[in-house]
C-alpha positions in Angstrom: 21.0 21.0 16.8 23.7 18.4 16.2 25.3 17.5 12.9 22.8 14.7 12.1 19.8 16.7 12.9 21.0 19.6 10.8 21.7 17.4 7.9 18.3 15.7 8.1 16.6 19.1 8.4 18.4 20.2 5.3 17.0 17.3 3.4 13.5 18.3 4.2 14.1 22.0 3.6 16.0 21.8 0.3 13.8 22.2 -2.8 15.2 19.2 -4.5 13.4 18.2 -7.7 12.7 14.5 -7.8 11.8 13.2 -11.3 8.3 11.6 -11.2 8.4 7.8 -11.2 7.1 6.3 -14.5 6.2 3.1 -12.6 4.9 2.7 -9.0 7.2 3.2 -6.0 6.3 0.9 -3.2 7.8 1.9 0.2 8.1 -0.9 2.8 8.7 -0.1 6.5 8.7 -2.1 9.7 10.2 -2.5 13.1 13.4 -4.6 13.2 12.4 -8.2 13.3 8.9 -7.8 11.8 9.9 -9.6 8.6 10.2 -6.7 6.1 13.3 -8.1 4.4 11.9 -11.6 4.0 8.5 -10.4 2.7 10.3 -8.1 0.3 12.3 -11.0 -1.0 9.3 -13.2 -1.5 7.5 -10.4 -3.3 10.5 -10.0 -5.7 10.4 -13.7 -6.4 6.7 -13.5 -7.4 7.1 -10.2 -9.3 10.3 -10.5 -11.5 9.5 -7.1 -13.2 9.5 -5.4 -9.8 12.9 -3.7 -9.2 14.5 -3.5 -5.8 16.3 -0.3 -4.8 19.3 -1.3 -2.7 20.0 0.9 0.3 23.3 2.0 1.7 24.3 1.1 5.3 27.2 1.3 7.7 26.2 -1.7 9.7 28.2 -4.9 9.7 27.3 -7.5 7.1 25.4 -10.4 8.5 25.9 -14.1 7.6 24.5 -14.9 4.1 24.2 -11.3 3.2 26.0 -10.0 0.0 27.3 -6.6 -0.7 25.4 -5.0 -3.6 22.5 -7.4 -3.3 21.2 -7.0 0.2 22.8 -3.6 0.9 25.6 -1.5 -0.3 27.9 -1.8 2.8 30.1 1.2 3.2 32.1 2.9 6.0 30.7 5.8 8.2 33.2 8.1 6.5 31.9 7.2 3.1 28.3 7.6 4.2 28.9 11.0 5.7 30.6 12.1 2.5 27.5 11.1 0.6 25.3 13.1 3.0 27.5 16.2 2.6 27.2 15.9 -1.2 23.4 15.6 -1.0 23.3 12.2 -2.7 20.6 10.7 -0.5 16.9 11.1 -1.1 16.5 9.9 2.5 18.7 8.7 5.2 18.6 8.0 9.0 20.6 6.8 11.9 19.0 3.6 13.2 20.4 1.5 16.0 23.7 3.4 15.9 24.1 2.7 12.1 23.4 4.8 9.1 20.9 3.7 6.4 20.1 5.7 3.2 18.7 5.6 -0.3 20.7 7.2 -3.1 18.6 9.6 -5.2 20.4 8.6 -8.4 19.4 4.9 -7.9 15.7 5.8 -7.5 15.7 8.1 -10.5 17.4 5.5 -12.7 15.0 2.7 -11.8 11.9 5.0 -12.1 13.0 6.5 -15.4 13.0 3.0 -17.0 9.2 2.7 -16.2 9.7 -0.1 -13.7 7.8 -0.6 -10.5 10.2 -0.1 -7.6 10.4 -1.7 -4.1 12.1 0.4 -1.5 12.4 -1.1 2.0 13.4 1.6 4.5 13.0 2.5 8.1 10.2 4.7 9.5 12.4 7.8 9.6 13.2 7.5 5.9 9.6 7.0 5.0 8.8 10.2 6.9 11.3 12.1 4.8 9.8 10.8 1.6 6.3 11.8 2.7 7.6 15.3 3.6 8.8 15.6 0.0 5.3 14.7 -1.2 6.8 11.8 -3.1 4.2 9.9 -5.1 4.5 6.4 -3.5 2.5 3.6 -1.9 3.5 3.3 1.7 3.2 -0.2 3.4 3.8 -0.9 7.0 4.8 -4.4 8.1 3.7 -5.1 11.7 4.3 -8.1 14.0 1.2 -9.8 15.6 2.3 -8.5 19.0 5.4 -7.2 20.7 6.2 -10.5 22.5 6.4 -12.3 19.1 8.7 -9.5 17.9 11.0 -9.9 20.8 11.1 -13.7 20.2 12.0 -13.2 16.6 14.9 -10.9 17.5 16.2 -13.4 20.0 16.0 -16.2 17.5 18.0 -14.3 14.9 21.0 -14.9 17.3 22.8 -11.9 15.8 22.2 -9.3 18.4 23.2 -8.9 22.0 20.6 -8.6 24.8 21.4 -4.8 25.0 20.9 -4.4 21.3 17.6 -6.3 21.4 16.5 -4.0 24.2 17.2 -0.9 22.1 15.5 -2.5 19.1 12.4 -3.1 21.2 12.3 0.4 22.5 12.5 1.8 19.0 9.9 -0.7 17.8 7.2 0.9 20.1 8.0 4.3 18.6 7.9 2.9 15.1 4.6 1.1 15.6 3.1 4.5 16.6 3.7 5.6 13.0 1.7 2.8 11.4 -1.5 4.8 11.1 0.0 7.2 8.5 0.8 4.4 6.0 -1.5 3.5 3.1 -1.5 -0.2 4.1 -0.7 -2.3 7.1 0.2 -6.0 6.8 0.4 -8.0 10.0 3.1 -10.6 9.6 1.8 -13.5 11.8 1.8 -16.3 9.2 4.5 -15.6 6.6 2.6 -17.1 3.7 -0.6 -15.1 4.5 1.4 -11.8 4.9 3.2 -12.5 1.6 -0.1 -13.0 -0.1 -1.5 -9.7 1.4 1.6 -7.8 0.2 1.3 -9.2 -3.3 -2.4 -8.3 -3.3 -1.5 -4.7 -2.5 0.8 -4.6 -5.5 -1.8 -6.1 -7.8 -4.5 -3.7 -6.6 -2.3 -0.6 -7.0 -1.6 -1.6 -10.6 -5.3 -1.8 -11.3 -6.2 1.6 -9.9 -8.3 3.6 -12.3 -5.9 6.5 -12.3 -3.2 4.2 -13.7 -5.3 2.3 -16.2 -7.3 5.2 -17.7 -4.4 6.8 -19.5 -3.8 3.5 -21.2 -7.5 3.2 -22.2 -7.3 6.8 -23.5 -4.4 6.0 -25.8 -6.6 3.3 -27.3 -9.6 5.7 -27.6 -11.6 3.5 -25.3 -12.6 6.3 -22.9 
């Protein structure tokens, strides 16, 4: 077992106490190029009370991205130090870069009673499920793999070799879609955005979330 595998195994084995979220934690995953980031941004624009948990990454910042808004961009040395200190609730090595979510960030947002949006890769979502974290898991899928390849090529930010790796990983990631609570196919962006917003609305109206409020008013 190499260093990364050992560290990830430790995350799953440690009995870390994660404080329950007072709001709803929405976990968004997708293959690279499926539109997860764009759909997440559109959702945040429609739901100003929804809070976005900003992930940490070691990848290079892309044009128009901002540190502390799109991601916390840090060095590999800084990321490994955070791993060693057990600061991540989940982390993964994806396309030769590290991505992770700080436990303190999630607990801070959840403690304030806000609904939280977390966009992470499939590996990270697997770690959260293994911890039995109470969350709503949503998978963003492309209409087909040819469209996904075209989107990656149009981004004009990856080399042909990088696109090849992303496509190989995408097939593996698509195989994990059945374990998610919801699947949104991003063919037409506006339709997919509406579907994602509908999921948030429906989850907020679940009886298990509304009944405690009615009980406080002595209505049930």
